N, CA, C and O atoms as a MOPAC input file, in Angstrom:
PM7 MOZYME 1SCF
protein

 N      1.79700 1     9.56400 1   -11.41700 1
 C      1.10900 1    10.50300 1   -12.27500 1
 C      2.17300 1    11.24000 1   -13.08100 1
 O      3.25000 1    11.54200 1   -12.56600 1
 N      1.87300 1    11.52600 1   -14.33300 1
 C      2.76800 1    12.29800 1   -15.19300 1
 C      2.02100 1    13.49800 1   -15.76000 1
 O      0.81300 1    13.44400 1   -15.99300 1
 N      2.75900 1    14.57800 1   -15.97600 1
 C      2.18200 1    15.75600 1   -16.59700 1
 C      1.69900 1    15.45000 1   -18.00700 1
 O      2.34800 1    14.71100 1   -18.74800 1
 N      0.55000 1    16.02600 1   -18.37500 1
 C     -0.01200 1    15.78700 1   -19.70500 1
 C      0.92700 1    16.19300 1   -20.82900 1
 O      0.76700 1    15.72400 1   -21.95600 1
 N      1.89600 1    17.04500 1   -20.55500 1
 C      2.83500 1    17.47500 1   -21.59200 1
 C      4.04400 1    16.55100 1   -21.68500 1
 O      5.08700 1    16.95200 1   -22.20000 1
 N      3.92100 1    15.33800 1   -21.20200 1
 C      5.02400 1    14.37300 1   -21.20900 1
 C      5.63500 1    14.20100 1   -22.59800 1
 O      6.85900 1    14.21000 1   -22.73800 1
 N      4.80900 1    14.04600 1   -23.61600 1
 C      5.34300 1    13.79300 1   -24.95500 1
 C      6.10200 1    14.98700 1   -25.51200 1
 O      7.09400 1    14.79400 1   -26.21500 1
 N      5.67700 1    16.20800 1   -25.22700 1
 C      6.36600 1    17.38300 1   -25.76300 1
 C      7.50200 1    17.85800 1   -24.85900 1
 O      8.55600 1    18.24900 1   -25.36000 1
 N      7.31100 1    17.83300 1   -23.55200 1
 C      8.32700 1    18.34600 1   -22.62100 1
 C      9.33500 1    17.28600 1   -22.21400 1
 O     10.48100 1    17.60900 1   -21.90100 1
 N      8.91900 1    16.01300 1   -22.21300 1
 C      9.79100 1    14.93800 1   -21.75100 1
 C      9.83900 1    14.87900 1   -20.23200 1
 O      9.27600 1    15.71500 1   -19.52500 1
 N     10.53600 1    13.85300 1   -19.76700 1
 C     10.71300 1    13.67300 1   -18.32300 1
 C     12.08900 1    14.18100 1   -17.96100 1
 O     13.03600 1    13.86900 1   -18.68300 1
 N     12.26600 1    14.92300 1   -16.92300 1
 C     11.38000 1    15.21500 1   -15.79900 1
 C     10.63000 1    16.53700 1   -15.90800 1
 O      9.89700 1    16.91100 1   -14.99200 1
 N     10.81000 1    17.26300 1   -17.04500 1
 C     10.17800 1    18.58400 1   -17.16900 1
 C      8.66600 1    18.52800 1   -17.01100 1
 O      8.06100 1    19.49000 1   -16.54000 1
 N      8.04000 1    17.40700 1   -17.40100 1
 C      6.58300 1    17.27400 1   -17.28400 1
 C      6.13500 1    17.12800 1   -15.83600 1
 O      4.98200 1    17.41500 1   -15.51200 1
 N      7.03900 1    16.68300 1   -14.96100 1
 C      6.69300 1    16.41500 1   -13.57000 1
 C      6.16000 1    15.00800 1   -13.39600 1
 O      5.51300 1    14.45700 1   -14.28600 1
 N      6.44100 1    14.44000 1   -12.24200 1
 C      5.94700 1    13.10500 1   -11.88900 1
 C      5.58600 1    13.12100 1   -10.41700 1
 O      6.35500 1    13.61100 1    -9.59000 1
 N      4.42300 1    12.58900 1   -10.08600 1
 C      3.97400 1    12.44700 1    -8.70500 1
 C      3.78200 1    10.96000 1    -8.45600 1
 O      2.86600 1    10.34800 1    -9.00600 1
 N      4.64000 1    10.37900 1    -7.63300 1
 C      4.51200 1     8.97300 1    -7.25000 1
 C      3.72600 1     8.91300 1    -5.94900 1
 O      4.26300 1     9.19600 1    -4.87800 1
 N      2.46800 1     8.54800 1    -6.04200 1
 C      1.60200 1     8.48600 1    -4.86500 1
 C      2.01700 1     7.33800 1    -3.95500 1
 O      1.94000 1     7.43700 1    -2.73100 1
 N      2.45700 1     6.24900 1    -4.57400 1
 C      2.89700 1     5.09200 1    -3.78900 1
 C      3.84100 1     4.24900 1    -4.62000 1
 O      3.51700 1     3.84600 1    -5.73800 1
 N      5.00800 1     3.98700 1    -4.06400 1
 C      5.93600 1     3.02400 1    -4.63700 1
 C      6.36400 1     2.09500 1    -3.51300 1
 O      6.67800 1     2.54000 1    -2.40900 1
 N      6.37300 1     0.81200 1    -3.80500 1
 C      6.75800 1    -0.20100 1    -2.83500 1
 C      7.70700 1    -1.16100 1    -3.52800 1
 O      7.40200 1    -1.67200 1    -4.60600 1
 N      8.85200 1    -1.40600 1    -2.91600 1
 C      9.80800 1    -2.32900 1    -3.52100 1
 C      9.93400 1    -3.57100 1    -2.65000 1
 O      9.78400 1    -3.51200 1    -1.43000 1
 N     10.21200 1    -4.69700 1    -3.30100 1
 C     10.19300 1    -5.99800 1    -2.63900 1
 C     11.07700 1    -6.12000 1    -1.42300 1
 O     10.71800 1    -6.81000 1    -0.46800 1
 N     12.23600 1    -5.46200 1    -1.43200 1
 C     13.13900 1    -5.59900 1    -0.28900 1
 C     12.70600 1    -4.75400 1     0.90500 1
 O     13.31800 1    -4.83100 1     1.97000 1
 N     11.64800 1    -3.94100 1     0.73900 1
 C     11.09500 1    -3.12300 1     1.82000 1
 C      9.58600 1    -3.36600 1     1.91800 1
 O      8.80400 1    -2.46200 1     1.62300 1
 N      9.16400 1    -4.56500 1     2.32400 1
 C      7.73800 1    -4.91200 1     2.25600 1
 C      6.83000 1    -4.08100 1     3.15100 1
 O      5.62500 1    -4.02300 1     2.90600 1
 N      7.36800 1    -3.43900 1     4.17600 1
 C      6.54500 1    -2.64900 1     5.09100 1
 C      6.66300 1    -1.14800 1     4.83700 1
 O      6.15500 1    -0.34900 1     5.62400 1
 N      7.32800 1    -0.75400 1     3.74200 1
 C      7.57800 1     0.66300 1     3.48000 1
 C      7.05500 1     1.05900 1     2.10500 1
 O      7.20400 1     0.32200 1     1.13100 1
 N      6.43600 1     2.24100 1     2.04600 1
 C      6.07400 1     2.85100 1     0.77100 1
 C      6.74500 1     4.21400 1     0.68700 1
 O      7.06000 1     4.84200 1     1.69700 1
 N      6.95300 1     4.64700 1    -0.54500 1
 C      7.59100 1     5.92800 1    -0.81000 1
 C      6.62700 1     6.79800 1    -1.61200 1
 O      5.97100 1     6.31900 1    -2.53700 1
 N      6.54700 1     8.05800 1    -1.25600 1
 C      5.84400 1     9.07500 1    -2.02600 1
 C      6.90400 1    10.04800 1    -2.51200 1
 O      7.73400 1    10.50300 1    -1.72600 1
 N      6.88400 1    10.37700 1    -3.81300 1
 C      7.97900 1    11.15700 1    -4.38000 1
 C      7.48300 1    12.07800 1    -5.48100 1
 O      6.58000 1    11.72600 1    -6.24100 1
 N      8.08100 1    13.26100 1    -5.56100 1
 C      7.88700 1    14.17200 1    -6.68200 1
 C      9.18100 1    14.21500 1    -7.47400 1
 O     10.26800 1    14.23200 1    -6.89600 1
 N      9.06500 1    14.23100 1    -8.81200 1
 C     10.22300 1    14.35800 1    -9.69200 1
 C      9.99100 1    15.54100 1   -10.62600 1
 O      8.89200 1    15.73100 1   -11.14600 1
 N     11.04000 1    16.33300 1   -10.83000 1
 C     11.00300 1    17.48300 1   -11.73400 1
 C     12.44800 1    17.90400 1   -11.99400 1
 O     13.35300 1    17.36900 1   -11.35400 1
 N     12.69500 1    18.83600 1   -12.90400 1
 C     14.06700 1    19.29500 1   -13.11300 1
 C     14.66900 1    19.79300 1   -11.79000 1
 O     14.04200 1    20.57200 1   -11.07200 1
 N     15.86400 1    19.34500 1   -11.48300 1
 C     16.51700 1    19.70800 1   -10.23100 1
 C     16.32900 1    18.67500 1    -9.13900 1
 O     17.04600 1    18.69600 1    -8.13900 1
 N     15.38600 1    17.77700 1    -9.31200 1
 C     15.19000 1    16.66800 1    -8.37700 1
 C     14.60200 1    15.50200 1    -9.16400 1
 O     13.42600 1    15.15700 1    -9.04500 1
 N     15.47500 1    14.91700 1    -9.96800 1
 C     15.04400 1    13.86300 1   -10.88500 1
 C     15.10200 1    12.49300 1   -10.23000 1
 O     14.12800 1    12.07200 1    -9.60600 1
 N     16.21500 1    11.79300 1   -10.35600 1
 C     16.30300 1    10.41900 1    -9.86000 1
 C     16.08200 1    10.32900 1    -8.34900 1
 O     15.31000 1     9.48900 1    -7.88600 1
 N     16.74600 1    11.17900 1    -7.58900 1
 C     16.58800 1    11.10900 1    -6.13500 1
 C     15.22700 1    11.61600 1    -5.68800 1
 O     14.69900 1    11.16200 1    -4.67300 1
 N     14.65700 1    12.55100 1    -6.43200 1
 C     13.32900 1    13.04900 1    -6.13400 1
 C     13.24500 1    13.84300 1    -4.84100 1
 O     14.21300 1    13.96700 1    -4.09200 1
 N     12.07700 1    14.36400 1    -4.61300 1
 C     11.68200 1    15.07000 1    -3.39300 1
 C     10.78600 1    14.04200 1    -2.72100 1
 O      9.62800 1    13.88500 1    -3.10900 1
 N     11.30200 1    13.33900 1    -1.71800 1
 C     10.68000 1    12.08700 1    -1.31200 1
 C     10.50000 1    11.94800 1     0.19400 1
 O     11.16100 1    12.62000 1     0.98500 1
 N      9.59300 1    11.06300 1     0.56200 1
 C      9.37300 1    10.68600 1     1.95600 1
 C      8.90400 1     9.24200 1     1.96100 1
 O      8.41100 1     8.73500 1     0.95300 1
 N      9.05900 1     8.58800 1     3.09300 1
 C      8.64800 1     7.19100 1     3.21200 1
 C      7.74500 1     7.01300 1     4.42700 1
 O      7.81000 1     7.76600 1     5.39800 1
 N      6.90500 1     5.99300 1     4.33800 1
 C      6.02500 1     5.61300 1     5.45400 1
 C      6.21400 1     4.12100 1     5.69600 1
 O      6.18900 1     3.32600 1     4.75600 1
 N      6.40200 1     3.74300 1     6.95600 1
 C      6.59900 1     2.34100 1     7.31900 1
 C      5.45500 1     1.88900 1     8.21900 1
 O      5.08800 1     2.57300 1     9.17400 1
 N      4.90600 1     0.73700 1     7.90000 1
 C      3.86100 1     0.16000 1     8.74200 1
 C      4.42200 1    -0.21800 1    10.10700 1
 O      5.59000 1    -0.59500 1    10.20500 1
 N      3.61800 1    -0.12400 1    11.16100 1
 C      4.09800 1    -0.53100 1    12.48600 1
 C      4.34800 1    -2.03700 1    12.57900 1
 O      5.17700 1    -2.48700 1    13.37000 1
 N      3.62400 1    -2.81300 1    11.76500 1
 C      3.83700 1    -4.26400 1    11.73500 1
 C      3.31800 1    -4.80400 1    10.41100 1
 O      2.46600 1    -4.19100 1     9.76900 1
 N      3.83400 1    -5.94300 1    10.01500 1
 C      3.37900 1    -6.58900 1     8.79200 1
 C      3.93300 1    -5.95200 1     7.53900 1
 O      4.82600 1    -5.10600 1     7.58800 1
 N      3.38000 1    -6.37900 1     6.40500 1
 C      3.79700 1    -5.90000 1     5.09100 1
 C      2.59400 1    -5.31400 1     4.36600 1
 O      1.45300 1    -5.66200 1     4.66900 1
 N      2.84100 1    -4.44100 1     3.42600 1
 C      1.74300 1    -3.85400 1     2.65900 1
 C      0.97200 1    -4.90700 1     1.88500 1
 O     -0.21900 1    -4.73100 1     1.62900 1
 N      1.61900 1    -5.99000 1     1.51000 1
 C      0.94400 1    -7.04300 1     0.75200 1
 C      0.00900 1    -7.89700 1     1.61300 1
 O     -0.70800 1    -8.74500 1     1.08400 1
 N      0.00800 1    -7.68500 1     2.92400 1
 C     -0.85100 1    -8.47000 1     3.81400 1
 C     -2.32700 1    -8.10300 1     3.70600 1
 O     -3.19500 1    -8.91300 1     4.03200 1
 N     -2.61700 1    -6.87400 1     3.24600 1
 C     -4.00100 1    -6.40300 1     3.22100 1
 C     -4.10200 1    -5.23700 1     2.24600 1
 O     -3.08900 1    -4.71900 1     1.77700 1
 N     -5.33800 1    -4.82600 1     1.94400 1
 C     -5.53800 1    -3.62900 1     1.14400 1
 C     -5.24400 1    -2.40500 1     1.99600 1
 O     -5.47600 1    -2.40600 1     3.20500 1
 N     -4.72900 1    -1.35500 1     1.35100 1
 C     -4.45300 1    -0.07600 1     2.00500 1
 C     -4.94200 1     1.02700 1     1.09000 1
 O     -5.07400 1     0.83300 1    -0.11900 1
 N     -5.21100 1     2.18900 1     1.67300 1
 C     -5.65900 1     3.34600 1     0.90800 1
 C     -4.50200 1     4.33600 1     0.84200 1
 O     -4.00600 1     4.80700 1     1.86500 1
 N     -4.08200 1     4.64200 1    -0.39000 1
 C     -2.99700 1     5.59500 1    -0.63400 1
 C     -3.62700 1     6.82600 1    -1.26500 1
 O     -4.45700 1     6.70800 1    -2.16500 1
 N     -3.24100 1     7.99500 1    -0.80300 1
 C     -3.86100 1     9.21400 1    -1.30400 1
 C     -2.84300 1    10.33000 1    -1.44100 1
 O     -1.84300 1    10.39000 1    -0.72600 1
 N     -3.13700 1    11.21400 1    -2.38900 1
 C     -2.38700 1    12.45400 1    -2.55000 1
 C     -3.40000 1    13.58400 1    -2.62800 1
 O     -4.36200 1    13.51000 1    -3.39300 1
 N     -3.19000 1    14.61200 1    -1.85100 1
 C     -3.96900 1    15.84500 1    -1.96200 1
 C     -3.06100 1    16.83900 1    -2.66200 1
 O     -2.00400 1    17.20000 1    -2.14600 1
 N     -3.47700 1    17.27300 1    -3.83000 1
 C     -2.63000 1    18.06000 1    -4.71300 1
 C     -3.21300 1    19.45400 1    -4.87300 1
 O     -4.32400 1    19.62200 1    -5.37700 1
 N     -2.46000 1    20.44200 1    -4.44200 1
 C     -2.82700 1    21.84200 1    -4.59600 1
 C     -1.71700 1    22.52500 1    -5.39400 1
 O     -0.63800 1    21.95200 1    -5.53900 1
 N     -1.94800 1    23.72500 1    -5.91200 1
 C     -0.94300 1    24.34500 1    -6.77700 1
 C      0.46400 1    24.45600 1    -6.17900 1
 O      1.44300 1    24.30100 1    -6.90800 1
 N      0.58900 1    24.71500 1    -4.89300 1
 C      1.90500 1    24.90600 1    -4.28400 1
 C      2.30500 1    23.79200 1    -3.32000 1
 O      3.33800 1    23.88500 1    -2.65700 1
 N      1.48600 1    22.73400 1    -3.23900 1
 C      1.74200 1    21.71500 1    -2.21700 1
 C      1.09500 1    20.37600 1    -2.60100 1
 O      0.01900 1    20.34000 1    -3.19800 1
 N      1.77300 1    19.28400 1    -2.24700 1
 C      1.23200 1    17.93500 1    -2.40600 1
 C      1.41000 1    17.21200 1    -1.07500 1
 O      2.51000 1    17.17500 1    -0.52400 1
 N      0.31200 1    16.63400 1    -0.55500 1
 C      0.35500 1    15.89200 1     0.70300 1
 C      0.09700 1    14.41900 1     0.42100 1
 O     -0.75800 1    14.07800 1    -0.39700 1
 N      0.84300 1    13.53800 1     1.10500 1
 C      0.71000 1    12.09400 1     0.91100 1
 C      0.15300 1    11.43600 1     2.17300 1
 O      0.49900 1    11.80400 1     3.29600 1
 N     -0.72500 1    10.44400 1     1.95300 1
 C     -1.39000 1     9.73800 1     3.04000 1
 C     -1.33800 1     8.23200 1     2.80600 1
 O     -1.31900 1     7.76500 1     1.66800 1
 N     -1.31500 1     7.48800 1     3.90100 1
 C     -1.52500 1     6.03900 1     3.88800 1
 C     -2.60700 1     5.75700 1     4.91800 1
 O     -2.47100 1     6.12000 1     6.08600 1
 N     -3.66700 1     5.11700 1     4.49000 1
 C     -4.78400 1     4.76400 1     5.36600 1
 C     -5.27900 1     5.95800 1     6.17600 1
 O     -5.59100 1     5.82800 1     7.36000 1
 N     -5.34800 1     7.11400 1     5.53300 1
 C     -5.85300 1     8.32300 1     6.17000 1
 C     -4.85100 1     9.07400 1     7.01900 1
 O     -5.18400 1    10.12600 1     7.56500 1
 N     -3.62800 1     8.56600 1     7.15000 1
 C     -2.60000 1     9.20600 1     7.97100 1
 C     -1.62500 1     9.99400 1     7.09700 1
 O     -0.97200 1     9.43100 1     6.21900 1
 N     -1.53600 1    11.28800 1     7.34200 1
 C     -0.60200 1    12.15000 1     6.62100 1
 C      0.82500 1    11.76600 1     6.99000 1
 O      1.16300 1    11.71000 1     8.17200 1
 N      1.66700 1    11.50000 1     5.99000 1
 C      3.06300 1    11.19800 1     6.28900 1
 C      4.04700 1    12.09700 1     5.55200 1
 O      5.24300 1    12.05100 1     5.84100 1
 N      3.58300 1    12.91400 1     4.61100 1
 C      4.50600 1    13.80900 1     3.90900 1
 C      3.76500 1    15.01100 1     3.36400 1
 O      2.64100 1    14.89400 1     2.87500 1
 N      4.40200 1    16.16700 1     3.45000 1
 C      3.91600 1    17.38700 1     2.81100 1
 C      5.05300 1    17.93600 1     1.98100 1
 O      6.10500 1    18.29600 1     2.50900 1
 N      4.83600 1    17.99900 1     0.67400 1
 C      5.83000 1    18.54000 1    -0.24900 1
 C      5.34800 1    19.91000 1    -0.69000 1
 O      4.21900 1    20.04400 1    -1.16300 1
 N      6.18400 1    20.93000 1    -0.54300 1
 C      5.78100 1    22.27100 1    -0.94800 1
 C      6.80100 1    22.85100 1    -1.91000 1
 O      7.99000 1    22.53600 1    -1.85000 1
 N      6.31600 1    23.70000 1    -2.79300 1
 C      7.20000 1    24.32700 1    -3.76700 1
 C      8.31500 1    25.08900 1    -3.07400 1
 O      9.46900 1    24.99900 1    -3.49200 1
 N      8.00100 1    25.83000 1    -2.03500 1
 C      9.00900 1    26.66600 1    -1.37200 1
 C     10.11700 1    25.85600 1    -0.71200 1
 O     11.21800 1    26.37400 1    -0.52100 1
 N      9.85800 1    24.60200 1    -0.35900 1
 C     10.87000 1    23.76800 1     0.29300 1
 C     11.47400 1    22.72500 1    -0.64500 1
 O     12.30800 1    21.92300 1    -0.22300 1
 N     11.06400 1    22.72800 1    -1.90400 1
 C     11.55900 1    21.72800 1    -2.84900 1
 C     13.03300 1    21.96600 1    -3.15500 1
 O     13.53200 1    23.07200 1    -2.94400 1
 N     13.74000 1    20.94700 1    -3.64900 1
 C     15.15400 1    21.10000 1    -3.98700 1
 C     15.40000 1    22.13900 1    -5.08300 1
 O     16.50000 1    22.68300 1    -5.17300 1
 N     14.40100 1    22.42300 1    -5.91400 1
 C     14.52400 1    23.41900 1    -6.98400 1
 C     13.19100 1    24.16100 1    -7.10300 1
 O     12.38700 1    23.84200 1    -7.97800 1
 N     12.94600 1    25.15600 1    -6.22700 1
 C     11.63900 1    25.83100 1    -6.19300 1
 C     11.21600 1    26.45400 1    -7.51600 1
 O     10.02100 1    26.61500 1    -7.76400 1
 N     12.17900 1    26.81000 1    -8.37700 1
 C     11.83200 1    27.40300 1    -9.67300 1
 C     11.36200 1    26.35200 1   -10.68200 1
 O     10.87500 1    26.70200 1   -11.75700 1
 N     11.50300 1    25.08200 1   -10.34700 1
 C     11.04900 1    23.99300 1   -11.20700 1
 C      9.93600 1    23.24300 1   -10.46900 1
 O     10.19200 1    22.26600 1    -9.76400 1
 N      8.72200 1    23.70500 1   -10.63800 1
 C      7.55400 1    23.13700 1    -9.96500 1
 C      6.45700 1    22.95800 1   -11.01300 1
 O      5.55600 1    23.79200 1   -11.10300 1
 N      6.51500 1    21.87900 1   -11.81000 1
 C      5.54400 1    21.69200 1   -12.88300 1
 C      4.17600 1    21.21100 1   -12.40900 1
 O      3.31200 1    20.89300 1   -13.22600 1
 N      3.97700 1    21.15700 1   -11.09700 1
 C      2.75500 1    20.59000 1   -10.54000 1
 C      1.60300 1    21.58400 1   -10.49300 1
 O      0.52400 1    21.26400 1    -9.99600 1
 N      1.83000 1    22.78800 1   -11.00800 1
 C      0.74400 1    23.76900 1   -11.05600 1
 C      0.58600 1    24.35800 1   -12.45500 1
 O     -0.02000 1    25.41600 1   -12.62100 1
 N      1.13500 1    23.66700 1   -13.46700 1
 C      1.09900 1    24.23400 1   -14.81500 1
 C      0.25700 1    23.46000 1   -15.81100 1
 O     -0.08100 1    24.00200 1   -16.86300 1
 N     -0.09400 1    22.21900 1   -15.52500 1
 C     -0.91600 1    21.43500 1   -16.44300 1
 C     -1.55300 1    20.26900 1   -15.70800 1
 O     -1.14200 1    19.92400 1   -14.60000 1
 N     -2.56600 1    19.65900 1   -16.33300 1
 C     -3.15600 1    18.44900 1   -15.74400 1
 C     -2.15600 1    17.28900 1   -15.77900 1
 O     -1.17400 1    17.31900 1   -16.52000 1
 N     -2.42400 1    16.29000 1   -14.98100 1
 C     -1.62000 1    15.06900 1   -14.94000 1
 C     -2.52000 1    13.88600 1   -15.25300 1
 O     -3.73900 1    13.97000 1   -15.10200 1
 N     -1.92400 1    12.78600 1   -15.68900 1
 C     -2.68900 1    11.56800 1   -15.89600 1
 C     -2.15500 1    10.48700 1   -14.96900 1
 O     -0.99700 1    10.52100 1   -14.55300 1
 N     -3.02300 1     9.52000 1   -14.65000 1
 C     -2.67900 1     8.44700 1   -13.72100 1
 C     -2.01000 1     7.28200 1   -14.43500 1
 O     -2.35000 1     6.95400 1   -15.57100 1
 N     -1.06400 1     6.67100 1   -13.75800 1
 C     -0.42800 1     5.43200 1   -14.20400 1
 C     -0.48800 1     4.45500 1   -13.04400 1
 O     -0.12000 1     4.80000 1   -11.92100 1
 N     -0.94200 1     3.25600 1   -13.30100 1
 C     -0.87200 1     2.17900 1   -12.31700 1
 C     -0.07800 1     1.07700 1   -12.98200 1
 O     -0.49100 1     0.54400 1   -14.01200 1
 N      1.05600 1     0.73100 1   -12.40300 1
 C      1.84600 1    -0.32700 1   -13.02900 1
 C      2.54700 1    -1.17900 1   -11.99100 1
 O      2.72100 1    -0.78100 1   -10.84000 1
 N      2.93600 1    -2.34200 1   -12.42400 1
 C      3.70900 1    -3.27400 1   -11.61800 1
 C      5.04300 1    -3.43000 1   -12.33600 1
 O      5.13800 1    -4.13900 1   -13.33700 1
 N      6.05300 1    -2.77600 1   -11.83000 1
 C      7.37300 1    -2.82800 1   -12.44900 1
 C      8.27700 1    -3.74400 1   -11.63000 1
 O      8.23000 1    -3.74000 1   -10.39900 1
 N      9.08100 1    -4.51100 1   -12.31000 1
 C     10.06500 1    -5.37500 1   -11.65700 1
 C     11.41900 1    -4.99500 1   -12.21500 1
 O     11.64700 1    -5.08000 1   -13.42200 1
 N     12.32300 1    -4.57400 1   -11.33300 1
 C     13.66500 1    -4.19400 1   -11.77200 1
 C     13.75600 1    -2.72500 1   -12.11200 1
 O     12.85300 1    -1.94200 1   -11.81400 1
 N     14.85500 1    -2.36300 1   -12.73900 1
 C     15.12200 1    -0.97800 1   -13.08500 1
 C     16.21500 1    -0.41200 1   -12.20800 1
 O     16.76600 1    -1.09800 1   -11.34700 1
 N     16.52600 1     0.88600 1   -12.44900 1
 C     17.58600 1     1.52800 1   -11.66500 1
 C     17.34000 1     1.41300 1   -10.16400 1
 O     18.25700 1     1.17000 1    -9.37900 1
 N     16.08900 1     1.59300 1    -9.79300 1
 C     15.70400 1     1.47000 1    -8.38100 1
 C     14.55100 1     0.50000 1    -8.32000 1
 O     13.47700 1     0.82700 1    -8.82400 1
 N     14.69300 1    -0.59300 1    -7.77700 1
 C     15.60700 1    -1.11400 1    -6.76700 1
 C     16.74800 1    -1.96300 1    -7.30600 1
 O     17.49900 1    -2.54300 1    -6.52200 1
 N     16.89600 1    -2.05000 1    -8.61500 1
 C     17.91000 1    -2.90800 1    -9.21200 1
 C     17.26200 1    -4.07400 1    -9.93700 1
 O     16.05600 1    -4.29900 1    -9.83400 1
 N     18.07800 1    -4.80300 1   -10.66400 1
 C     17.56800 1    -5.91900 1   -11.46100 1
 C     17.14900 1    -7.09400 1   -10.58600 1
 O     17.69400 1    -7.28600 1    -9.49900 1
 N     16.18100 1    -7.88100 1   -11.05800 1
 C     15.79000 1    -9.08800 1   -10.33000 1
 C     16.98000 1   -10.03500 1   -10.20400 1
 O     17.88500 1   -10.02700 1   -11.03700 1
 N     16.96400 1   -10.84300 1    -9.15800 1
 C     18.00300 1   -11.85900 1    -8.97700 1
 C     17.33300 1   -13.17200 1    -8.57200 1
 O     16.11400 1   -13.30500 1    -8.67800 1
 N     18.10700 1   -14.12000 1    -8.11800 1
 C     17.56500 1   -15.44100 1    -7.77100 1
 C     16.54400 1   -15.37500 1    -6.63500 1
 O     15.71700 1   -16.27700 1    -6.50300 1
 N     16.58800 1   -14.31800 1    -5.80700 1
 C     15.64100 1   -14.21300 1    -4.69200 1
 C     14.31600 1   -13.56300 1    -5.10600 1
 O     13.38000 1   -13.53300 1    -4.30800 1
 N     14.21700 1   -13.05000 1    -6.31900 1
 C     13.00000 1   -12.38900 1    -6.78500 1
 C     11.90800 1   -13.42100 1    -7.02900 1
 O     12.11600 1   -14.40400 1    -7.73900 1
 N     10.74700 1   -13.18800 1    -6.43600 1
 C      9.62900 1   -14.12000 1    -6.58100 1
 C      8.80900 1   -13.78100 1    -7.82000 1
 O      8.42900 1   -12.63100 1    -8.03800 1
 N      8.54600 1   -14.80100 1    -8.62100 1
 C      7.68400 1   -14.67200 1    -9.79200 1
 C      6.62900 1   -15.76000 1    -9.73400 1
 O      6.91600 1   -16.83400 1    -9.20500 1
 N      5.43900 1   -15.55000 1   -10.23900 1
 C      4.98000 1   -14.30500 1   -10.83900 1
 C      4.62300 1   -13.27600 1    -9.76000 1
 O      4.39900 1   -13.62700 1    -8.60200 1
 N      4.57600 1   -12.02700 1   -10.15300 1
 C      4.15800 1   -10.93500 1    -9.28700 1
 C      2.74400 1   -10.53000 1    -9.68300 1
 O      2.30500 1   -10.80400 1   -10.80000 1
 N      2.03100 1    -9.87800 1    -8.76700 1
 C      0.70100 1    -9.37800 1    -9.09900 1
 C      0.42800 1    -8.09600 1    -8.33800 1
 O      1.01300 1    -7.84600 1    -7.28400 1
 N     -0.45600 1    -7.29600 1    -8.87900 1
 C     -0.90600 1    -6.07100 1    -8.23500 1
 C     -2.42400 1    -6.12800 1    -8.20900 1
 O     -3.06300 1    -6.25300 1    -9.25400 1
 N     -2.99600 1    -6.03800 1    -7.03000 1
 C     -4.45200 1    -6.05500 1    -6.88600 1
 C     -4.91500 1    -4.65100 1    -6.50700 1
 O     -4.43800 1    -4.08700 1    -5.52300 1
 N     -5.82700 1    -4.09200 1    -7.27200 1
 C     -6.35800 1    -2.75400 1    -7.02800 1
 C     -7.85600 1    -2.89300 1    -6.83800 1
 O     -8.55200 1    -3.40400 1    -7.71400 1
 N     -8.35000 1    -2.44300 1    -5.70300 1
 C     -9.78000 1    -2.52400 1    -5.42300 1
 C    -10.52200 1    -1.37500 1    -6.08700 1
 O    -11.58100 1    -1.58900 1    -6.67700 1
 N     -9.98400 1    -0.14900 1    -6.00400 1
 C    -10.63900 1     0.99300 1    -6.62700 1
 C     -9.64700 1     2.14200 1    -6.77900 1
 O     -8.61300 1     2.19500 1    -6.11300 1
 N     -9.99700 1     3.05900 1    -7.68000 1
 C     -9.25300 1     4.30600 1    -7.86900 1
 C    -10.30900 1     5.40900 1    -7.88300 1
 O    -11.30500 1     5.31700 1    -8.59900 1
 N    -10.08200 1     6.44300 1    -7.09100 1
 C    -11.01700 1     7.58500 1    -7.06300 1
 C    -10.23000 1     8.86100 1    -7.27200 1
 O     -9.10900 1     9.01100 1    -6.78700 1
 N    -10.83400 1     9.76500 1    -7.99600 1
 C    -10.24900 1    11.07700 1    -8.22100 1
 C    -11.31000 1    12.10900 1    -7.85800 1
 O    -12.43900 1    12.03700 1    -8.34200 1
 N    -10.95500 1    13.05800 1    -7.01400 1
 C    -11.85100 1    14.12800 1    -6.60900 1
 C    -11.23400 1    15.44700 1    -7.02300 1
 O    -10.01100 1    15.58700 1    -7.05800 1
 N    -12.07800 1    16.40800 1    -7.33400 1
 C    -11.60000 1    17.73900 1    -7.66900 1
 C    -12.45500 1    18.76300 1    -6.94900 1
 O    -13.68400 1    18.69500 1    -6.98100 1
 N    -11.78000 1    19.73600 1    -6.28300 1
 C    -12.51400 1    20.83100 1    -5.64600 1
 C    -13.14500 1    21.69600 1    -6.72000 1
 O    -12.54900 1    21.93100 1    -7.77100 1
 N    -14.32400 1    22.15800 1    -6.45800 1
 C    -14.98700 1    23.04500 1    -7.41900 1
 C    -14.80100 1    24.47800 1    -7.02600 1
 O    -15.28800 1    25.37500 1    -7.71400 1

């Protein structure tokens, strides 16, 4: 997710919430990460590892509960990370309570993290999404 002010503020000032990132060399692990000024590339991050198998073996439910001062990450209903403004690497830079965010679903191959594809990279790649739901407290 990116802050709606992405075009005017740029990254990382707009904020980024990665609900789920999975890289090929870690098939049983997903990462949930917040990015903002003061915690850009390394992010404010946590990981969840399956007890067995790989995430590509079956569908899983990834969730973020987002409140003004806190973001919680879940895999299959299990809480694995709580990110709070007061414990962030730069508490004065918390763009997660200043504007709406928009969703991004993408399948990226390569980049700074995890690195460029090599001879062991399997192609073609695919991303299967069963559903996306967004809820808002009234």
